[in-house]
All heavy atoms as an XYZ file, in Angstrom:
936
protein
N       7.650    -29.374    -29.536
C       7.344    -28.434    -28.473
C       8.389    -28.520    -27.376
O       8.857    -27.520    -26.897
C       5.939    -28.728    -27.942
C       5.564    -27.880    -26.771
S       4.809    -26.376    -27.352
C       4.027    -25.877    -25.878
N       8.757    -29.715    -26.993
C       9.741    -29.910    -25.948
C      11.102    -29.359    -26.361
O      11.822    -28.794    -25.554
C       9.848    -31.391    -25.606
O      10.851    -31.586    -24.637
N      11.471    -29.500    -27.630
C      12.747    -28.989    -28.135
C      12.777    -27.468    -28.070
O      13.783    -26.872    -27.696
C      12.981    -29.467    -29.586
O      12.901    -30.888    -29.620
C      14.327    -29.013    -30.096
N      11.671    -26.844    -28.431
C      11.588    -25.379    -28.376
C      11.712    -24.897    -26.936
O      12.437    -23.946    -26.652
C      10.269    -24.880    -29.009
C      10.276    -25.170    -30.510
C      10.075    -23.398    -28.748
C       8.956    -24.913    -31.179
N      11.033    -25.563    -26.026
C      11.087    -25.191    -24.620
C      12.524    -25.323    -24.081
O      13.024    -24.447    -23.399
C      10.129    -26.034    -23.792
C      10.082    -25.584    -22.338
C       9.089    -26.350    -21.523
N       7.758    -26.201    -22.102
C       6.752    -26.990    -21.854
N       6.895    -28.010    -21.044
N       5.581    -26.798    -22.402
N      13.190    -26.407    -24.418
C      14.580    -26.622    -23.973
C      15.506    -25.559    -24.557
O      16.378    -25.035    -23.862
C      15.066    -28.009    -24.373
S      14.315    -29.326    -23.400
N      15.311    -25.229    -25.837
C      16.142    -24.204    -26.477
C      15.909    -22.843    -25.832
O      16.853    -22.078    -25.606
C      15.853    -24.150    -27.968
N      14.663    -22.547    -25.524
C      14.342    -21.279    -24.871
C      14.966    -21.205    -23.489
O      15.556    -20.191    -23.118
C      12.812    -21.095    -24.774
O      12.255    -21.159    -26.083
C      12.461    -19.774    -24.132
N      14.854    -22.278    -22.728
C      15.456    -22.309    -21.393
C      16.977    -22.198    -21.465
O      17.597    -21.508    -20.653
C      15.044    -23.568    -20.650
C      13.594    -23.613    -20.198
C      13.261    -24.981    -19.603
C      13.296    -22.509    -19.212
N      17.585    -22.843    -22.446
C      19.035    -22.765    -22.612
C      19.463    -21.344    -22.963
O      20.459    -20.835    -22.443
C      19.497    -23.744    -23.685
N      18.711    -20.685    -23.831
C      19.028    -19.304    -24.199
C      18.874    -18.377    -23.002
O      19.706    -17.483    -22.776
C      18.128    -18.849    -25.342
N      17.833    -18.574    -22.222
C      17.617    -17.767    -21.026
C      18.745    -17.973    -20.022
O      19.262    -17.014    -19.445
C      16.272    -18.102    -20.391
C      15.903    -17.318    -19.137
C      15.868    -15.817    -19.418
C      14.562    -17.773    -18.600
N      19.145    -19.204    -19.830
C      20.249    -19.494    -18.916
C      21.536    -18.830    -19.384
O      22.300    -18.278    -18.585
C      20.438    -21.003    -18.779
N      21.793    -18.835    -20.678
C      22.995    -18.197    -21.218
C      22.948    -16.690    -20.996
O      23.961    -16.069    -20.636
C      23.134    -18.510    -22.703
N      21.792    -16.081    -21.196
C      21.651    -14.642    -20.950
C      21.874    -14.298    -19.488
O      22.545    -13.317    -19.165
C      20.269    -14.150    -21.385
C      20.072    -13.945    -22.875
C      18.599    -13.641    -23.164
C      20.953    -12.829    -23.391
N      21.300    -15.081    -18.596
C      21.480    -14.829    -17.171
C      22.930    -15.006    -16.755
O      23.447    -14.242    -15.939
C      20.571    -15.742    -16.351
C      19.088    -15.428    -16.434
C      18.272    -16.486    -15.699
C      18.782    -14.044    -15.888
N      23.610    -15.964    -17.310
C      25.017    -16.185    -16.983
C      25.883    -15.046    -17.503
O      26.877    -14.672    -16.885
C      25.487    -17.514    -17.563
N      25.518    -14.468    -18.633
C      26.301    -13.391    -19.223
C      25.985    -12.038    -18.614
O      26.754    -11.097    -18.766
C      26.049    -13.337    -20.728
N      24.880    -11.894    -17.906
C      24.465    -10.591    -17.371
C      25.512     -9.939    -16.491
O      25.800     -8.750    -16.656
C      23.139    -10.721    -16.632
N      26.141    -10.642    -15.529
C      27.158     -9.980    -14.726
C      28.317     -9.452    -15.552
O      28.794     -8.348    -15.325
C      27.616    -11.059    -13.742
C      26.463    -11.985    -13.644
C      25.844    -11.969    -15.023
N      28.783    -10.199    -16.531
C      29.894     -9.741    -17.360
C      29.483     -8.528    -18.178
O      30.250     -7.570    -18.330
C      30.354    -10.867    -18.282
N      28.271     -8.527    -18.704
C      27.780     -7.392    -19.467
C      27.691     -6.151    -18.597
O      28.122     -5.080    -18.966
C      26.414     -7.718    -20.076
C      25.790     -6.556    -20.789
C      26.239     -6.162    -22.026
C      24.764     -5.837    -20.196
C      25.683     -5.082    -22.686
C      24.192     -4.754    -20.843
C      24.660     -4.380    -22.093
N      27.132     -6.312    -17.397
C      26.975     -5.174    -16.492
C      28.325     -4.630    -16.061
O      28.522     -3.428    -15.971
C      26.156     -5.591    -15.272
N      29.293     -5.506    -15.792
C      30.605     -5.069    -15.324
C      31.393     -4.379    -16.431
O      32.329     -3.642    -16.149
C      31.383     -6.262    -14.778
N      31.035     -4.590    -17.691
C      31.763     -3.986    -18.792
C      31.495     -2.509    -18.968
O      32.070     -1.872    -19.837
N      30.646     -1.932    -18.169
C      30.244     -0.539    -18.315
C      30.765      0.304    -17.148
O      30.076      1.195    -16.677
C      28.719     -0.494    -18.400
C      28.223      0.734    -19.105
O      28.988      1.559    -19.572
N      26.917      0.867    -19.164
N      31.973      0.044    -16.681
C      32.519      0.674    -15.478
C      32.518      2.205    -15.528
O      32.098      2.847    -14.576
C      33.934      0.174    -15.206
C      33.969     -1.288    -14.817
O      32.925     -1.840    -14.440
O      35.059     -1.875    -14.885
N      33.009      2.786    -16.624
C      33.117      4.247    -16.701
C      31.755      4.926    -16.628
O      31.579      5.899    -15.906
C      33.840      4.668    -17.978
C      35.308      4.285    -17.968
O      35.864      4.055    -16.860
O      35.905      4.203    -19.055
N      30.777      4.388    -17.360
C      29.441      4.981    -17.353
C      28.791      4.854    -15.977
O      28.151      5.797    -15.499
C      28.562      4.323    -18.416
N      28.960      3.708    -15.326
C      28.351      3.510    -14.010
C      29.061      4.348    -12.951
O      28.411      4.899    -12.054
C      28.367      2.028    -13.632
C      27.432      1.177    -14.477
S      25.681      1.628    -14.313
C      25.421      2.587    -15.782
N      30.370      4.482    -13.039
C      31.099      5.342    -12.099
C      30.650      6.793    -12.254
O      30.480      7.510    -11.260
C      32.604      5.212    -12.315
N      30.421      7.226    -13.485
C      29.940      8.592    -13.729
C      28.525      8.768    -13.181
O      28.215      9.807    -12.566
C      29.979      8.907    -15.224
N      27.659      7.779    -13.384
C      26.297      7.847    -12.854
C      26.324      7.909    -11.327
O      25.601      8.704    -10.722
C      25.479      6.639    -13.322
C      24.072      6.505    -12.760
C      23.210      7.709    -13.122
C      23.433      5.210    -13.251
N      27.162      7.085    -10.705
C      27.271      7.084     -9.241
C      27.759      8.426     -8.726
O      27.243      8.938     -7.731
C      28.209      5.963     -8.794
N      28.738      9.011     -9.405
C      29.267     10.311     -8.981
C      28.206     11.399     -9.152
O      27.988     12.210     -8.245
C      30.518     10.646     -9.780
N      27.526     11.394    -10.292
C      26.490     12.394    -10.585
C      25.330     12.308     -9.590
O      24.739     13.317     -9.215
C      25.982     12.196    -12.011
C      24.863     13.138    -12.425
C      24.367     12.810    -13.803
C      23.154     11.941    -13.642
N      22.394     11.632    -14.790
N      25.029     11.103     -9.142
C      23.888     10.881     -8.260
C      24.234     11.027     -6.781
O      23.363     10.896     -5.921
C      23.309      9.482     -8.509
O      22.950      9.345     -9.864
N      25.498     11.272     -6.470
C      25.910     11.475     -5.086
C      26.209     10.204     -4.312
O      26.473     10.245     -3.114
N      26.198      9.065     -4.984
C      26.405      7.781     -4.300
C      27.796      7.672     -3.686
O      27.975      7.068     -2.620
C      26.201      6.618     -5.269
S      24.606      6.616     -6.105
N      28.784      8.272     -4.360
C      30.163      8.151     -3.901
C      30.426      8.996     -2.656
O      31.480      8.886     -2.049
C      31.132      8.541     -5.018
C      31.023      7.654     -6.269
C      31.387      6.196     -6.017
N      32.719      6.008     -5.501
C      33.818      5.908     -6.218
N      33.763      5.960     -7.527
N      34.984      5.734     -5.633
N      29.480      9.809     -2.249
C      29.609     10.555     -1.002
C      29.636      9.594      0.177
O      30.363      9.803      1.139
C      28.442     11.555     -0.846
O      28.444     12.423     -1.976
C      28.561     12.353      0.425
N      28.871      8.516      0.088
C      28.763      7.559      1.188
C      29.407      6.202      0.895
O      29.664      5.442      1.815
C      27.292      7.331      1.541
S      26.473      8.801      2.159
N      29.629      5.874     -0.370
C      30.121      4.549     -0.744
C      31.416      4.629     -1.534
O      31.624      5.579     -2.293
C      29.088      3.818     -1.613
C      27.813      3.524     -0.918
N      27.628      2.422     -0.120
C      26.637      4.202     -0.902
C      26.403      2.438      0.356
N      25.772      3.511     -0.092
N      32.244      3.622     -1.378
C      33.424      3.401     -2.215
C      33.224      2.065     -2.917
O      32.396      1.248     -2.498
C      34.684      3.372     -1.358
N      33.978      1.849     -3.957
C      33.900      0.556     -4.635
C      34.708     -0.472     -3.860
O      34.239     -1.571     -3.589
C      34.398      0.668     -6.090
C      33.475      1.593     -6.882
C      34.462     -0.713     -6.744
C      33.971      1.933     -8.270
N      35.909     -0.091     -3.476
C      36.836     -1.002     -2.810
C      36.764     -0.874     -1.291
O      36.678      0.242     -0.776
C      38.271     -0.705     -3.238
C      38.511     -0.758     -4.725
C      38.358     -2.141     -5.314
O      38.508     -3.141     -4.581
O      38.070     -2.229     -6.518
N      36.841     -1.977     -0.577
C      36.940     -1.904      0.884
C      38.210     -1.143      1.285
O      39.252     -1.284      0.664
C      37.042     -3.373      1.315
C      36.440     -4.148      0.188
C      36.777     -3.362     -1.057
N      38.090     -0.309      2.299
C      39.231      0.448      2.796
C      39.494      1.752      2.074
O      40.349      2.531      2.491
N      38.784      2.013      0.978
C      38.988      3.256      0.233
C      38.388      4.429      0.988
O      37.464      4.273      1.783
C      38.354      3.141     -1.152
N      38.915      5.595      0.753
C      38.408      6.817      1.375
C      37.377      7.471      0.455
O      37.427      7.321     -0.765
C      39.543      7.805      1.632
C      40.646      7.256      2.523
C      40.175      7.110      3.933
C      41.340      6.667      4.817
N      40.934      6.059      6.036
N      36.476      8.241      1.055
C      35.489      8.976      0.289
C      36.104     10.229     -0.308
O      37.273     10.534     -0.078
N      35.307     11.011     -1.052
C      35.821     12.217     -1.698
C      36.381     13.236     -0.708
O      37.247     14.026     -1.048
C      34.621     12.788     -2.445
C      33.553     11.779     -2.376
C      33.916     10.763     -1.354
N      35.908     13.190      0.534
C      36.385     14.129      1.546
C      37.586     13.588      2.318
O      38.055     14.206      3.264
C      35.251     14.476      2.511
C      34.636     13.243      3.161
O      35.142     12.112      2.933
O      33.652     13.394      3.898
N      38.085     12.424      1.925
C      39.234     11.821      2.598
C      38.874     10.991      3.821
O      39.736     10.370      4.426
N      37.612     10.959      4.188
C      37.162     10.180      5.334
C      36.660      8.810      4.879
O      36.276      8.641      3.724
C      36.037     10.922      6.063
C      36.405     12.285      6.646
C      35.160     12.976      7.175
C      37.444     12.137      7.735
N      36.632      7.834      5.796
C      36.058      6.539      5.413
C      34.586      6.707      5.041
O      33.882      7.500      5.652
C      36.193      5.693      6.687
C      37.225      6.380      7.504
C      37.154      7.830      7.148
N      34.126      5.996      4.028
C      32.717      6.098      3.635
C      31.788      5.663      4.769
O      32.152      4.822      5.585
C      32.605      5.132      2.456
C      33.995      4.986      1.950
C      34.881      5.120      3.144
N      30.608      6.243      4.797
C      29.634      5.892      5.832
C      28.833      4.654      5.447
O      28.213      4.025      6.287
C      28.671      7.065      6.165
C      29.423      8.226      6.739
C      27.868      7.479      4.957
N      28.840      4.297      4.161
C      28.120      3.125      3.686
C      29.084      2.026      3.310
O      30.288      2.250      3.169
N      28.568      0.824      3.124
C      29.442     -0.310      2.798
C      30.066     -0.157      1.409
O      29.440      0.391      0.503
C      28.506     -1.513      2.847
C      27.157     -0.954      2.602
C      27.156      0.433      3.179
N      31.291     -0.658      1.247
C      31.893     -0.657     -0.092
C      31.114     -1.593     -1.012
O      30.589     -2.617     -0.582
C      33.317     -1.152      0.136
C      33.333     -1.767      1.485
C      32.164     -1.241      2.251
N      31.039     -1.218     -2.278
C      30.197     -1.962     -3.201
C      30.670     -3.376     -3.457
O      29.862     -4.255     -3.727
C      30.028     -1.186     -4.496
C      29.124     -0.001     -4.308
C      28.137      0.135     -3.360
C      29.128      1.190     -5.057
N      27.520      1.349     -3.504
C      28.114      2.026     -4.536
C      29.880      1.658     -6.116
C      27.833      3.279     -5.045
C      29.607      2.905     -6.630
C      28.593      3.704     -6.095
N      31.958     -3.632     -3.376
C      32.407     -5.026     -3.555
C      31.891     -5.891     -2.403
O      31.575     -7.064     -2.605
C      33.921     -5.107     -3.673
C      34.426     -4.558     -4.997
C      35.841     -4.967     -5.283
N      36.379     -4.242     -6.413
C      36.210     -4.581     -7.690
N      35.498     -5.651     -7.994
N      36.740     -3.865     -8.653
N      31.775     -5.314     -1.200
C      31.201     -6.054     -0.069
C      29.704     -6.279     -0.273
O      29.166     -7.331      0.076
C      31.448     -5.319      1.248
C      32.896     -5.367      1.692
O      33.727     -6.050      1.038
O      33.217     -4.698      2.703
N      29.028     -5.282     -0.831
C      27.592     -5.426     -1.132
C      27.406     -6.556     -2.148
O      26.545     -7.421     -1.971
C      27.001     -4.104     -1.662
C      25.568     -4.295     -2.161
C      27.058     -3.016     -0.593
N      28.234     -6.551     -3.193
C      28.136     -7.598     -4.218
C      28.357     -8.978     -3.606
O      27.626     -9.928     -3.917
C      29.150     -7.336     -5.332
N      29.340     -9.091     -2.720
C      29.626    -10.383     -2.088
C      28.463    -10.831     -1.200
O      28.080    -12.000     -1.207
C      30.917    -10.296     -1.279
N      27.897     -9.891     -0.446
C      26.811    -10.228      0.479
C      25.561    -10.717     -0.264
O      24.874    -11.622      0.187
C      26.462     -9.020      1.338
C      25.379     -9.295      2.350
C      25.193     -8.093      3.243
C      24.311     -8.380      4.419
N      24.830     -9.350      5.361
N      25.261    -10.115     -1.406
C      24.028    -10.427     -2.131
C      24.225    -11.401     -3.284
O      23.267    -11.735     -3.972
C      23.375     -9.139     -2.635
C      22.737     -8.359     -1.520
C      23.452     -7.375     -0.834
C      21.433     -8.627     -1.124
C      22.871     -6.671      0.207
C      20.850     -7.927     -0.087
C      21.578     -6.947      0.579
O      21.000     -6.263      1.609
N      25.459    -11.853     -3.525
C      25.736    -12.759     -4.643
C      24.840    -13.987     -4.574
O      24.712    -14.627     -3.546
C      27.198    -13.187     -4.620
C      27.583    -13.940     -5.876
C      29.061    -14.017     -6.156
N      29.887    -12.842     -5.965
C      29.893    -11.748     -6.742
N      29.077    -11.671     -7.754
N      30.694    -10.743     -6.502
N      24.166    -14.259     -5.683
C      23.329    -15.452     -5.777
C      21.912    -15.289     -5.246
O      21.106    -16.197     -5.376
N      21.594    -14.143     -4.662
C      20.229    -13.940     -4.166
C      19.338    -13.503     -5.331
O      19.609    -12.500     -5.987
C      20.213    -12.905     -3.046
C      20.889    -13.401     -1.793
C      20.740    -12.430     -0.636
O      19.827    -11.607     -0.611
N      21.648    -12.526      0.323
N      18.296    -14.245     -5.553
C      17.447    -14.067     -6.732
C      16.836    -12.674     -6.853
O      16.740    -12.133     -7.943
C      16.342    -15.120     -6.738
N      16.411    -12.079     -5.774
C      15.710    -10.797     -5.851
C      16.587     -9.623     -5.408
O      16.073     -8.569     -5.061
C      14.439    -10.870     -4.997
C      13.373     -9.901     -5.484
O      13.320     -9.634     -6.706
O      12.618     -9.391     -4.637
N      17.900     -9.786     -5.449
C      18.810     -8.755     -4.955
C      18.668     -7.433     -5.704
O      18.674     -6.366     -5.085
C      20.246     -9.248     -5.011
N      18.529     -7.480     -7.019
C      18.416     -6.233     -7.788
C      17.183     -5.452     -7.345
O      17.260     -4.245     -7.086
C      18.398     -6.501     -9.309
C      18.073     -5.219    -10.082
C      19.728     -7.065     -9.771
N      16.038     -6.120     -7.238
C      14.815     -5.437     -6.821
C      14.922     -4.926     -5.390
O      14.544     -3.784     -5.095
C      13.606     -6.366     -6.951
C      13.256     -6.638     -8.388
O      13.490     -5.818     -9.269
N      12.710     -7.803     -8.646
N      15.432     -5.759     -4.496
C      15.552     -5.376     -3.089
C      16.441     -4.151     -2.924
O      16.080     -3.191     -2.237
C      16.127     -6.556     -2.269
O      15.222     -7.655     -2.373
C      16.335     -6.190     -0.817
N      17.608     -4.175     -3.550
C      18.547     -3.062     -3.387
C      18.098     -1.813     -4.135
O      18.363     -0.699     -3.677
C      19.948     -3.493     -3.810
C      20.580     -4.537     -2.893
C      21.936     -4.961     -3.419
C      20.686     -4.027     -1.470
N      17.411     -1.982     -5.254
C      16.878     -0.805     -5.955
C      15.856     -0.102     -5.067
O      15.860      1.135     -4.956
C      16.256     -1.203     -7.307
O      17.275     -1.790     -8.130
C      15.661     -0.001     -8.020
N      14.996     -0.863     -4.402
C      14.038     -0.256     -3.468
C      14.757      0.435     -2.311
O      14.348      1.514     -1.876
C      13.076     -1.310     -2.929
C      11.966     -1.737     -3.872
C      11.152     -2.883     -3.269
C      11.064     -0.570     -4.220
N      15.840     -0.165     -1.823
C      16.600      0.451     -0.746
C      17.202      1.773     -1.204
O      17.168      2.767     -0.472
C      17.714     -0.495     -0.244
O      17.106     -1.687      0.248
C      18.533      0.142      0.857
N      17.737      1.806     -2.414
C      18.299      3.049     -2.953
C      17.204      4.111     -3.039
O      17.399      5.258     -2.620
C      18.938      2.818     -4.339
C      19.278      4.148     -5.015
C      20.184      1.952     -4.211
N      16.068      3.747     -3.566
C      15.003      4.723     -3.801
C      14.320      5.177     -2.511
O      14.051      6.358     -2.334
C      13.966      4.151     -4.765
C      14.518      3.778     -6.137
S      15.461      5.094     -6.951
C      14.158      6.262     -7.295
N      14.046      4.248     -1.601
C      13.269      4.555     -0.395
C      14.111      4.746      0.861
O      13.616      5.245      1.872
C      12.271      3.433     -0.130
C      11.253      3.274     -1.231
C      10.317      2.146     -0.904
N       9.379      1.921     -1.991
C       8.605      0.873     -2.087
N       8.641     -0.065     -1.161
N       7.787      0.741     -3.103
N      15.351      4.280      0.845
C      16.195      4.321      2.032
C      16.053      3.030      2.823
O      15.292      2.141      2.463
N      16.833      2.938      3.896
C      16.792      1.726      4.716
C      16.419      2.067      6.151
O      16.504      3.212      6.579
C      18.152      1.017      4.685
O      19.148      1.821      5.266
N      16.026      1.062      6.879
C      15.600      1.208      8.266
C      16.831      1.130      9.176
O      17.504      0.103      9.199
C      14.614      0.093      8.607
C      14.068      0.182     10.003
O      14.663      0.791     10.896
N      12.933     -0.440     10.218
N      17.137      2.170      9.949
C      18.329      2.134     10.800
C      18.247      1.084     11.906
O      19.264      0.651     12.433
C      18.408      3.537     11.380
C      17.025      4.080     11.279
C      16.407      3.427     10.068
N      17.061      0.642     12.234
C      16.895     -0.336     13.304
C      17.067     -1.773     12.816
O      17.149     -2.686     13.617
C      15.527     -0.169     13.973
C      15.367      1.215     14.545
C      14.545      2.146     13.935
C      16.080      1.602     15.673
C      14.420      3.423     14.454
C      15.966      2.883     16.189
C      15.133      3.786     15.573
O      15.019      5.058     16.070
N      17.091     -1.944     11.491
C      17.250     -3.280     10.926
C      18.474     -3.361     10.019
O      18.545     -4.214      9.148
C      15.995     -3.662     10.135
C      14.762     -3.775     10.993
C      13.516     -4.087     10.184
O      13.618     -4.332      8.963
O      12.435     -4.094     10.780
N      19.431     -2.489     10.233
C      20.601     -2.436      9.371
C      21.469     -3.679      9.529
O      21.907     -4.006     10.629
C      21.437     -1.197      9.679
O      22.626     -1.223      8.929
N      21.707     -4.359      8.424
C      22.593     -5.518      8.473
C      24.052     -5.106      8.294
O      24.934     -5.940      8.313
C      22.184     -6.576      7.438
C      22.038     -6.033      6.056
N      20.853     -5.561      5.577
C      22.937     -5.864      5.073
C      21.011     -5.133      4.344
N      22.270     -5.301      4.009
N      24.309     -3.818      8.166
C      25.690     -3.308      8.100
C      26.079     -2.666      9.428
O      27.187     -2.159      9.565
C      25.832     -2.288      6.975
C      25.601     -2.884      5.627
C      24.477     -2.759      4.860
C      26.491     -3.729      4.892
N      24.620     -3.461      3.694
C      25.849     -4.065      3.684
C      27.765     -4.234      5.132
C      26.440     -4.873      2.725
C      28.352     -5.043      4.166
C      27.688     -5.349      2.992
N      25.175     -2.688     10.409
C      25.441     -2.062     11.698
C      26.722     -2.632     12.311
O      26.932     -3.839     12.338
C      24.260     -2.298     12.648
C      24.284     -1.419     13.871
C      22.984     -1.553     14.631
C      22.939     -0.556     15.758
N      21.659     -0.554     16.418
N      27.587     -1.749     12.765
C      28.853     -2.159     13.345
C      29.952     -2.366     12.307
O      31.107     -2.547     12.656
N      29.596     -2.320     11.026
C      30.577     -2.517      9.954
C      30.874     -1.229      9.206
O      31.870     -1.129      8.510
C      30.078     -3.574      8.979
C      29.888     -4.934      9.616
C      29.312     -5.912      8.636
C      29.013     -7.221      9.345
N      28.234     -8.117      8.551
N      29.970     -0.265      9.313
C      30.136      1.039      8.675
C      29.717      2.110      9.671
O      29.040      1.823     10.658
C      29.294      1.160      7.375
C      29.759      0.163      6.324
C      27.824      0.973      7.642
N      30.126      3.355      9.398
C      29.801      4.410     10.354
C      28.371      4.925     10.212
O      27.822      5.498     11.140
C      30.796      5.565     10.233
O      30.742      6.125      8.940
N      27.744      4.735      9.048
C      26.354      5.152      8.865
C      25.405      4.071      9.348
O      25.724      2.889      9.296
N      24.255      4.495      9.834
C      23.269      3.528     10.315
C      22.203      3.193      9.289
O      21.594      2.134      9.354
C      22.596      4.050     11.579
C      23.488      4.175     12.803
C      22.704      4.740     13.977
C      24.091      2.830     13.175
N      21.948      4.107      8.377
C      20.872      3.876      7.412
C      21.173      4.622      6.122
O      21.886      5.617      6.119
C      19.538      4.344      7.979
N      20.600      4.131      5.053
C      20.699      4.811      3.770
C      19.497      5.736      3.634
O      18.360      5.294      3.822
C      20.716      3.791      2.640
C      20.851      4.396      1.270
S      20.967      3.081      0.052
C      22.136      3.795     -1.050
N      19.738      6.998      3.314
C      18.587      7.896      3.118
C      17.900      7.584      1.793
O      18.509      6.980      0.906
C      19.234      9.284      3.067
C      20.617      9.042      2.578
C      21.010      7.688      3.112
N      16.650      8.005      1.635
C      15.991      7.813      0.345
C      16.691      8.662     -0.722
O      17.114      9.779     -0.450
C      14.567      8.290      0.575
C      14.529      8.903      1.920
C      15.799      8.613      2.626
N      16.838      8.117     -1.910
C      17.573      8.797     -2.967
C      16.737      9.085     -4.204
O      17.286      9.374     -5.262
C      18.787      7.950     -3.361
C      19.816      7.935     -2.264
O      20.525      8.900     -2.065
N      19.878      6.840     -1.526
N      15.425      9.028     -4.074
C      14.554      9.248     -5.227
C      14.721     10.646     -5.821
O      14.427     10.848     -6.998
C      13.100      9.010     -4.845
N      15.219     11.591     -5.043
C      15.445     12.942     -5.574
C      16.762     13.034     -6.339
O      16.974     13.987     -7.092
C      15.418     14.013     -4.463
C      14.057     14.055     -3.777
C      16.522     13.791     -3.456
N      17.650     12.059     -6.159
C      18.977     12.122     -6.757
C      19.157     11.219     -7.968
O      20.046     11.445     -8.786
C      20.022     11.761     -5.706
N      18.323     10.183     -8.089
C      18.495      9.202     -9.169
C      17.124      8.634     -9.537
O      16.263      8.466     -8.681
C      19.481      8.083     -8.732
C      19.884      7.182     -9.903
C      18.922      7.279     -7.566
C      21.045      6.238     -9.590
N      16.940      8.357    -10.819
C      15.684      7.744    -11.254
C      15.725      6.254    -10.936
O      16.803      5.660    -10.799
C      15.462      7.928    -12.767
O      16.480      7.194    -13.471
C      15.477      9.397    -13.159
N      14.560      5.639    -10.849
C      14.519      4.206    -10.565
C      15.217      3.383    -11.656
O      15.983      2.464    -11.335
C      13.096      3.719    -10.336
C      13.077      2.278     -9.877
C      11.722      1.826     -9.372
O      10.887      2.664     -9.012
O      11.516      0.604     -9.334
N      15.011      3.689    -12.954
C      15.742      2.909    -13.973
C      17.268      3.052    -13.832
O      17.998      2.075    -13.995
C      15.249      3.481    -15.300
C      13.903      4.058    -14.987
C      14.013      4.574    -13.574
N      17.749      4.251    -13.530
C      19.188      4.433    -13.335
C      19.667      3.721    -12.079
O      20.752      3.136    -12.059
C      19.552      5.917    -13.279
C      19.653      6.553    -14.649
O      19.653      5.816    -15.661
O      19.732      7.800    -14.718
N      18.867      3.763    -11.022
C      19.234      3.043     -9.795
C      19.320      1.550    -10.066
O      20.246      0.874     -9.610
C      18.215      3.332     -8.688
N      18.399      1.025    -10.841
C      18.398     -0.404    -11.185
C      19.654     -0.762    -11.985
O      20.286     -1.779    -11.740
C      17.135     -0.753    -11.970
C      16.972     -2.228    -12.273
C      15.592     -2.527    -12.839
N      14.520     -2.184    -11.919
C      14.157     -2.899    -10.860
N      14.776     -4.016    -10.593
N      13.180     -2.505    -10.079
N      20.038      0.102    -12.944
C      21.259     -0.143    -13.713
C      22.484     -0.123    -12.805
O      23.356     -0.989    -12.915
C      21.432      0.922    -14.808
C      20.548      0.740    -16.005
C      20.958      1.668    -17.127
C      20.174      2.949    -17.038
N      20.384      3.867    -18.143
N      22.532      0.855    -11.914
C      23.672      0.973    -11.006
C      23.741     -0.219    -10.052
O      24.812     -0.802     -9.834
C      23.596      2.290    -10.229
C      24.786      2.632     -9.350
C      26.086      2.672    -10.151
C      24.554      3.966     -8.659
N      22.620     -0.614     -9.501
C      22.579     -1.776     -8.600
C      23.009     -3.039     -9.349
O      23.784     -3.848     -8.820
C      21.171     -1.949     -7.979
C      20.994     -3.327     -7.360
C      20.916     -0.860     -6.946
N      22.559     -3.222    -10.565
C      22.958     -4.393    -11.360
C      24.470     -4.402    -11.572
O      25.114     -5.454    -11.477
C      22.239     -4.402    -12.708
O      20.857     -4.556    -12.522
N      25.035     -3.241    -11.844
C      26.481     -3.125    -12.024
C      27.211     -3.450    -10.718
O      28.188     -4.194    -10.715
C      26.828     -1.722    -12.508
C      28.290     -1.453    -12.607
C      29.146     -1.903    -13.569
C      29.069     -0.675    -11.701
N      30.412     -1.452    -13.314
C      30.391     -0.690    -12.176
C      28.775      0.032    -10.536
C      31.423     -0.021    -11.534
C      29.809      0.696     -9.893
C      31.103      0.671    -10.388
N      26.723     -2.902     -9.613
C      27.351     -3.165     -8.310
C      27.342     -4.663     -8.009
O      28.345     -5.237     -7.597
C      26.631     -2.372     -7.192
C      26.915     -0.888     -7.347
C      27.037     -2.877     -5.804
C      26.016      0.015     -6.514
N      26.196     -5.306     -8.231
C      26.089     -6.740     -7.925
C      26.965     -7.597     -8.840
O      27.289     -8.734     -8.476
C      24.626     -7.177     -8.014
C      23.739     -6.614     -6.908
C      22.285     -6.970     -7.164
C      24.190     -7.087     -5.534
N      27.373     -7.077     -9.984
C      28.240     -7.813    -10.898
C      29.722     -7.658    -10.550
O      30.560     -8.346    -11.126
C      27.988     -7.361    -12.327
N      30.042     -6.777     -9.611
C      31.443     -6.584     -9.229
C      32.003     -7.855     -8.611
O      31.314     -8.550     -7.865
C      31.574     -5.424     -8.232
C      31.274     -4.037     -8.766
C      31.214     -3.030     -7.611
C      32.305     -3.607     -9.798
N      33.257     -8.118     -8.897
C      33.932     -9.258     -8.291
C      34.239     -8.942     -6.834
O      34.441     -7.772     -6.479
C      35.246     -9.550     -9.043
C      35.022    -10.054    -10.456
C      34.294    -11.390    -10.488
O      34.576    -12.258     -9.646
O      33.438    -11.562    -11.372
N      34.306     -9.945     -5.966
C      34.660     -9.696     -4.564
C      36.049     -9.070     -4.460
O      36.881     -9.241     -5.344
C      34.652    -11.092     -3.931
C      33.875    -11.948     -4.872
C      34.024    -11.343     -6.237
N      36.267     -8.362     -3.376
C      37.577     -7.736     -3.143
C      38.639     -8.810     -3.010
O      38.410     -9.867     -2.427
C      37.531     -6.884     -1.878
N      39.815     -8.522     -3.559
C      40.935     -9.461     -3.434
C      41.609     -9.250     -2.098
O      41.832     -8.129     -1.683
C      41.915     -9.242     -4.581
C      41.315     -9.607     -5.915
C      42.268     -9.404     -7.036
C      41.546     -9.766     -8.322
N      42.212     -9.333     -9.482
N      41.897    -10.341     -1.433
C      42.494    -10.245     -0.097
C      43.970    -10.513     -0.142
O      44.540    -11.068     -0.956
C      41.806    -11.215      0.848
C      40.358    -10.827      1.045
C      39.681    -11.771      2.000
C      38.228    -11.332      2.146
N      37.505    -12.043      3.085
């Protein structure tokens, strides 16, 4: 029984360790989903990048989001809820770092399963190179 439990835990640990690499391997599909869902209107992947209109994005770049939430156990759930429901402008932890104060609710633009996939991909991004 103990051997089975150890093997199961080892397999689970291996899956969790591989999840970021698996999620990051789907760049083209996730970029297309983000574009289709309107996410790129407010967000860029890279810090300092311009939005589709040539202006700085109003939301944080995704590599910064990945760095901020790296290692947080419930980050996927927390950020998926933020995507779907929006964020509170009075409690924004990006205040002063981006021009937007809050994320609007996006439930009309993306399904929750797609938002979860996109958030998982974002969190798997490597930090920006300095």
